[in-house]
C-alpha positions as CSV (number, residue, x, y, z in Angstrom):
1,M,-22.6,-3.6,-34.9
2,D,-22.1,-7.1,-36.1
3,V,-19.0,-8.0,-34.2
4,L,-15.9,-8.1,-37.3
5,R,-14.1,-11.5,-37.0
6,P,-11.7,-13.9,-39.2
7,G,-13.6,-14.0,-42.2
8,S,-15.7,-10.9,-42.2
9,T,-15.5,-8.8,-44.8
10,G,-17.2,-5.5,-46.3
11,P,-16.8,-1.4,-45.7
12,V,-16.1,-1.6,-41.9
13,V,-13.0,-4.3,-42.0
14,A,-11.5,-1.6,-44.5
15,E,-12.0,0.8,-42.2
16,V,-10.6,-1.0,-39.2
17,Q,-7.7,-2.1,-41.2
18,A,-6.9,1.4,-42.6
19,V,-6.9,2.2,-38.8
20,L,-4.5,-0.1,-38.2
21,R,-2.1,0.8,-40.7
22,S,-2.5,4.5,-39.7
23,L,-1.3,2.9,-36.5
24,A,1.7,1.3,-37.9
25,L,0.2,-1.8,-36.2
26,L,-1.0,-3.5,-39.9
27,D,1.5,-4.0,-43.1
28,G,0.5,-3.9,-46.9
29,E,-1.5,-1.6,-49.1
30,P,-5.3,-1.5,-49.4
31,V,-7.0,-3.9,-50.9
32,A,-10.7,-3.9,-53.4
33,A,-11.9,-6.7,-51.4
34,P,-10.9,-6.8,-48.0
35,E,-10.7,-9.5,-45.4
36,Y,-10.7,-10.0,-41.7
37,D,-7.6,-12.4,-42.2
38,Q,-4.9,-13.4,-39.9
39,A,-2.6,-10.5,-39.8
40,T,-5.7,-8.3,-38.9
41,E,-6.6,-10.3,-36.2
42,L,-3.4,-10.2,-34.7
43,A,-3.3,-6.5,-35.2
44,V,-6.5,-6.2,-33.3
45,R,-5.2,-8.2,-30.2
46,H,-2.2,-6.4,-30.3
47,F,-4.1,-3.1,-30.0
48,Q,-7.0,-4.5,-27.4
49,Q,-3.5,-5.3,-25.3
50,V,-2.2,-2.1,-25.5
51,R,-5.3,-0.4,-24.7
52,G,-6.3,-2.0,-21.9
53,L,-9.2,-3.7,-23.7
54,S,-10.6,-7.5,-23.3
55,V,-8.0,-9.1,-25.9
56,D,-10.2,-11.8,-28.2
57,G,-9.1,-10.4,-31.5
58,R,-12.5,-9.5,-32.4
59,V,-13.8,-6.3,-32.9
60,G,-17.1,-5.0,-31.2
61,D,-19.0,-1.9,-30.5
62,E,-15.8,-1.2,-27.5
63,T,-12.9,-2.1,-29.5
64,Y,-14.2,-0.1,-32.7
65,R,-14.8,3.1,-30.7
66,A,-11.4,2.5,-29.3
67,L,-9.9,2.3,-32.8
68,N,-11.9,5.5,-33.9
69,E,-10.6,7.5,-30.9
70,A,-7.2,6.4,-31.9
71,R,-7.1,8.1,-34.8
72,W,-7.0,11.6,-33.4
73,S,-4.1,13.8,-32.5
74,L,-4.0,16.7,-30.6
75,G,-4.5,19.8,-33.3
76,D,-6.0,17.6,-35.6
77,R,-9.5,19.2,-35.0
78,L,-11.2,22.1,-32.8
79,L,-12.1,20.4,-29.4
80,R,-14.8,22.5,-27.2
81,Y,-17.4,20.8,-24.3
82,D,-20.6,19.5,-26.0
83,P,-22.6,17.9,-23.2
84,E,-25.0,16.4,-25.5
85,H,-22.1,14.4,-27.5
86,P,-18.9,15.0,-25.9
87,A,-15.8,14.7,-27.7
88,R,-13.6,11.6,-27.3
89,G,-10.2,10.5,-28.7
90,D,-6.5,9.9,-28.3
91,D,-6.3,14.2,-28.6
92,V,-9.0,15.2,-25.6
93,R,-6.8,12.5,-23.8
94,R,-3.6,14.0,-24.7
95,L,-5.2,17.7,-23.9
96,Q,-6.5,16.1,-20.1
97,E,-2.6,15.2,-19.5
98,L,-1.3,18.3,-20.4
99,L,-3.8,20.3,-18.0
100,L,-3.1,18.0,-15.2
101,E,1.1,17.8,-15.9
102,L,0.7,22.1,-15.3
103,G,-1.3,21.5,-11.8
104,Y,-5.1,22.2,-13.6
105,D,-8.0,19.8,-12.6
106,A,-9.1,18.6,-15.6
107,G,-10.8,15.4,-14.1
108,R,-9.1,12.1,-15.0
109,A,-7.1,11.4,-18.6
110,D,-10.1,9.6,-20.4
111,G,-10.5,10.9,-23.5
112,I,-13.6,12.5,-23.0
113,L,-14.1,15.6,-23.0
114,G,-16.7,16.7,-19.9
115,A,-17.4,19.4,-17.7
116,E,-14.4,18.8,-15.4
117,T,-12.1,19.2,-18.6
118,E,-14.0,22.5,-19.7
119,S,-13.3,23.9,-16.8
120,G,-9.5,23.0,-16.4
121,L,-9.1,24.2,-19.7
122,R,-10.5,27.3,-18.8
123,S,-9.1,28.1,-16.2
124,F,-5.8,27.5,-18.2
125,Q,-6.7,30.1,-20.4
126,R,-7.5,32.5,-18.2
127,D,-4.0,32.5,-16.4
128,Y,-2.4,32.3,-19.3
129,G,-3.8,35.7,-20.9
130,L,-6.3,33.6,-23.2
131,T,-9.5,34.2,-24.3
132,A,-11.3,31.6,-21.3
133,D,-13.8,30.4,-24.1
134,G,-13.1,26.4,-23.2
135,T,-12.3,25.7,-26.8
136,C,-9.0,24.4,-27.7
137,G,-7.6,26.0,-30.6
138,P,-4.5,27.3,-32.2
139,A,-3.6,29.9,-29.9
140,T,-4.5,27.8,-26.8
141,L,-2.7,24.7,-28.2
142,R,0.8,27.0,-28.8
143,A,0.4,27.7,-25.5
144,L,0.1,24.5,-24.2
145,K,3.1,23.4,-26.0
146,Q,5.2,26.2,-25.1
147,L,5.0,25.3,-21.0
148,G,6.9,22.8,-19.7
149,R,5.8,20.1,-16.9
150,R,4.9,21.8,-13.6
151,V,4.0,18.8,-11.9
152,T,6.8,16.2,-11.1
153,G,6.7,13.3,-8.9
154,G,4.0,10.8,-9.6
155,R,0.5,10.9,-10.9
156,P,-0.7,14.6,-10.9
157,Q,-4.3,13.3,-9.8
158,L,-2.8,11.1,-7.0
159,L,-2.6,14.2,-4.4
160,R,-5.9,15.8,-5.5
161,Q,-7.8,12.8,-5.1
162,S,-6.4,11.1,-1.9
163,A,-7.0,14.8,0.0
164,S,-10.3,14.4,-1.1
165,M,-10.8,11.4,0.5
166,V,-9.2,12.5,3.6
167,E,-11.6,15.6,3.6
168,S,-14.8,13.6,3.2
169,G,-14.4,11.4,6.6
170,S,-14.1,8.1,7.7
171,H,-17.7,7.8,7.9
172,L,-20.3,5.4,5.3
173,I,-23.2,7.1,6.6
174,G,-24.7,9.4,3.7
175,R,-22.3,7.7,0.8
176,V,-23.7,6.5,-1.7
177,I,-22.6,3.2,-3.4
178,V,-23.8,1.6,-6.7
179,I,-23.6,-2.3,-7.2
180,D,-23.5,-3.6,-10.5
181,P,-24.4,-7.3,-10.6
182,G,-22.8,-8.0,-14.3
183,H,-25.4,-9.8,-17.1
184,G,-28.9,-10.3,-16.0
185,G,-32.1,-11.1,-18.1
186,G,-31.7,-12.8,-21.3
187,D,-27.8,-12.8,-21.0
188,T,-27.5,-15.4,-17.6
189,G,-23.6,-15.2,-18.2
190,Y,-22.0,-18.9,-17.5
191,T,-24.3,-21.9,-16.1
192,A,-23.3,-24.1,-13.7
193,G,-25.6,-26.7,-13.7
194,E,-29.3,-24.8,-12.7
195,T,-27.4,-21.6,-11.4
196,T,-26.4,-18.8,-13.8
197,E,-23.8,-16.1,-13.0
198,A,-26.3,-13.7,-13.3
199,D,-28.4,-15.2,-10.3
200,L,-25.2,-15.1,-8.3
201,V,-24.0,-12.0,-8.5
202,F,-27.4,-10.8,-8.2
203,D,-27.5,-12.9,-4.9
204,L,-24.2,-11.2,-3.9
205,A,-25.1,-8.0,-4.5
206,S,-28.1,-8.2,-2.7
207,R,-25.9,-9.3,0.1
208,I,-23.7,-6.3,-0.1
209,E,-26.7,-3.9,-0.5
210,G,-28.0,-4.8,3.0
211,R,-24.6,-5.3,4.8
212,L,-23.6,-1.5,3.5
213,A,-26.9,-0.2,4.0
214,A,-26.9,-1.1,7.5
215,A,-23.8,1.0,8.3
216,G,-25.3,3.8,6.9
217,A,-24.8,4.2,3.0
218,T,-27.3,4.7,0.8
219,V,-27.0,2.0,-2.0
220,Y,-28.2,1.0,-5.6
221,L,-28.2,-1.6,-7.7
222,T,-28.3,-1.1,-11.3
223,R,-30.7,-4.0,-12.2
224,G,-33.0,-6.1,-10.6
225,R,-33.6,-9.8,-10.9
226,T,-34.5,-10.1,-14.2
227,G,-33.1,-6.9,-15.9
228,D,-30.3,-6.6,-18.2
229,P,-29.5,-2.7,-19.3
230,V,-27.0,-2.2,-21.2
231,V,-23.4,-0.5,-20.1
232,G,-24.3,2.9,-21.4
233,D,-27.8,2.5,-18.9
234,R,-25.5,1.0,-15.6
235,T,-23.1,3.8,-15.8
236,A,-25.4,6.6,-16.5
237,F,-27.5,5.5,-13.9
238,A,-24.4,5.7,-11.4
239,N,-23.7,9.1,-12.7
240,E,-27.0,10.5,-12.4
241,T,-27.2,9.1,-8.5
242,R,-23.6,11.0,-8.2
243,A,-22.4,7.6,-6.5
244,D,-19.3,7.6,-4.4
245,L,-18.2,4.3,-5.7
246,F,-19.3,2.1,-8.1
247,L,-18.6,-2.0,-7.8
248,S,-19.4,-4.2,-10.7
249,L,-19.7,-7.8,-9.6
250,H,-18.9,-10.7,-11.9
251,M,-17.8,-14.5,-11.8
252,E,-15.6,-15.6,-14.5
253,A,-15.3,-18.8,-16.6
254,H,-12.7,-20.0,-18.7
255,G,-11.7,-23.2,-21.3
256,S,-8.6,-23.6,-19.5
257,A,-9.2,-25.9,-16.4
258,H,-6.2,-24.2,-14.6
259,A,-7.8,-20.8,-14.9
260,R,-9.0,-19.9,-11.2
261,G,-9.1,-17.2,-8.7
262,V,-9.8,-13.7,-7.8
263,A,-8.8,-10.6,-10.3
264,S,-10.3,-6.5,-10.0
265,Y,-10.1,-4.2,-12.6
266,Y,-9.9,-0.3,-12.6
267,Y,-9.9,2.5,-14.7
268,G,-6.3,3.0,-16.5
269,T,-4.7,3.2,-19.6
270,G,-1.5,1.0,-18.8
271,S,1.1,3.9,-19.3
272,G,0.0,6.2,-15.9
273,A,-3.4,7.8,-16.8
274,S,-5.8,6.3,-14.0
275,S,-8.1,6.5,-11.5
276,T,-5.9,6.5,-8.5
277,V,-8.5,5.7,-5.8
278,G,-10.3,3.6,-8.5
279,E,-6.8,1.7,-7.9
280,E,-6.5,1.3,-4.3
281,F,-10.1,0.5,-3.8
282,A,-9.6,-2.7,-6.6
283,N,-6.5,-3.6,-4.3
284,L,-8.5,-3.3,-1.0
285,V,-11.5,-5.2,-2.2
286,R,-9.0,-8.0,-4.2
287,R,-7.2,-8.4,-0.9
288,E,-10.2,-8.3,1.5
289,V,-11.6,-11.3,-0.7
290,I,-8.4,-13.4,-1.0
291,A,-7.7,-13.1,2.8
292,R,-11.1,-14.2,3.5
293,T,-11.6,-16.9,1.5
294,G,-8.5,-18.6,0.9
295,M,-9.0,-18.0,-3.3
296,L,-6.0,-17.6,-5.5
297,D,-5.0,-13.8,-6.2
298,C,-4.9,-12.7,-9.6
299,G,-3.9,-9.9,-9.1
300,S,-5.7,-5.9,-9.5
301,H,-5.2,-4.9,-13.6
302,P,-5.8,-1.6,-15.2
303,K,-8.6,-1.7,-18.1
304,T,-10.2,1.0,-20.3
305,W,-13.9,-0.7,-20.4
306,D,-16.5,1.2,-20.7
307,I,-17.8,0.2,-17.0
308,L,-15.0,1.7,-15.6
309,R,-14.3,4.5,-18.3
310,M,-18.0,6.2,-18.6
311,T,-18.2,6.4,-14.7
312,R,-17.9,10.0,-13.2
313,M,-17.0,8.1,-9.9
314,P,-14.0,5.8,-8.8
315,A,-15.2,2.3,-10.4
316,V,-14.3,-1.3,-9.7
317,R,-15.0,-4.7,-11.4
318,I,-14.0,-7.8,-9.4
319,D,-14.0,-11.1,-10.7
320,C,-15.3,-13.2,-7.9
321,G,-13.4,-16.7,-8.8
322,Y,-14.1,-18.9,-12.0
323,L,-17.6,-20.8,-12.5
324,S,-15.9,-23.3,-14.8
325,H,-13.2,-24.3,-12.0
326,P,-14.3,-27.5,-9.9
327,V,-12.8,-25.9,-6.6
328,D,-13.8,-22.0,-7.4
329,R,-17.3,-23.7,-8.5
330,L,-17.8,-25.0,-5.2
331,L,-16.8,-22.4,-3.4
332,L,-19.0,-20.0,-5.1
333,L,-22.1,-22.0,-4.8
334,D,-22.0,-21.5,-1.2
335,A,-24.0,-19.3,0.6
336,R,-21.9,-19.2,3.2
337,T,-18.6,-18.0,0.7
338,R,-21.1,-15.7,-1.0
339,S,-21.6,-14.1,2.5
340,T,-17.9,-14.0,3.4
341,V,-17.3,-12.4,0.0
342,A,-20.0,-9.1,0.9
343,Q,-18.5,-8.9,4.4
344,A,-14.9,-8.8,2.6
345,V,-16.3,-6.1,0.2
346,V,-18.2,-4.0,3.0
347,A,-14.5,-4.3,5.1
348,A,-12.6,-2.5,1.4
349,V,-15.3,-0.1,1.3
350,Q,-14.8,1.3,5.1
351,R,-11.4,1.0,4.9
352,L,-11.0,3.2,1.3
353,F,-12.1,6.0,3.7
354,L,-10.3,5.4,7.0
355,P,-7.0,7.4,7.9
356,A,-4.0,5.7,7.4
357,D,-3.1,5.3,10.7
358,A,-6.5,3.6,11.6
359,D,-6.1,1.6,9.1
360,P,-6.9,-2.5,9.8
361,A,-4.6,-5.4,8.2
362,T,-6.3,-7.0,5.6
363,G,-8.7,-9.2,6.1
364,T,-9.1,-8.7,10.6
365,F,-11.6,-5.6,9.9
366,L,-15.1,-6.2,11.1
367,L,-18.2,-3.6,11.5
368,P,-19.4,-3.2,14.3
369,P,-22.0,-5.9,15.7
370,R,-24.9,-2.9,15.7
371,L,-23.8,-2.4,12.1
372,S,-23.6,-5.6,10.7
373,S,-26.3,-7.3,8.6
374,P,-27.9,-10.8,10.3
375,T,-28.3,-11.8,6.9
376,A,-26.3,-14.9,5.9
């Protein structure tokens, strides 16, 4: 779809405004010739902020999908698993939250009705004496609403995911890790002199790939040097490989001369529904990069971007600095810094699988020399 912005008109603008009104984000009545005005832009910015999207006040594909999903409340429609066209919406996320609160493994509360959610729903139906058909209809809804919260003391997924990490062992041998160099092809990202963001993150991904492979992991890149797969293809590729981890690499740019530093992002709604392992990995990789490069720490943040939401494994995006800032740019253009960042990522991956009592301090962990990659 064409991106909606101030000045846009037409039926899609009317549709967006209707959803914003239903969410109590926009006042006024529908008009015959709707226009994307300042009030609409402010309402969209508010919606994007609350939903963990990029806040630009425009409605592109990702924001449009999120607006459509926000229309649904639990009970508005019959929910059942369709592998070809999985149901998406706030009603699905509420169903997932209820199942998780009752102690059923429904996957993460991402608003996508997948196989894990169906399995959790069937388990609940069997335990409650309902027909275990994996369909959330009136009888299942009544049962869910009659039962109180059963899991307390934090996010219900935390213990389950943490236990799974411990049971999987501390080694990297046999781990499958997907590295996603952002941009590519005709989408070069930010250009710094003759060097593009797409080239730099591909170089960084290649350095990480070599080091992780030397440590025994199986590593895949989502694109080659010239490719530019869409987000859906990148996440589908990661899901098909049954990866243990997914890391998307980017370098930022901003009009402000003061914007600089390293930030990481993991799947989360900001209201408690998040990938707990993804959050841990986002913190680990960001802190390792900061400790080893001395760059500014911009923190870790929950986001609902498709690149994080549609992956079935813990997924993290890291912005390794601002090419628009002179200090960050000099560092990122230096091959030695990129090699240091690659080393930091490998250390973070290894630390993620180490037990707490064996986890070294940030910035100190090194793989044994025989496993270190000689790439500089």
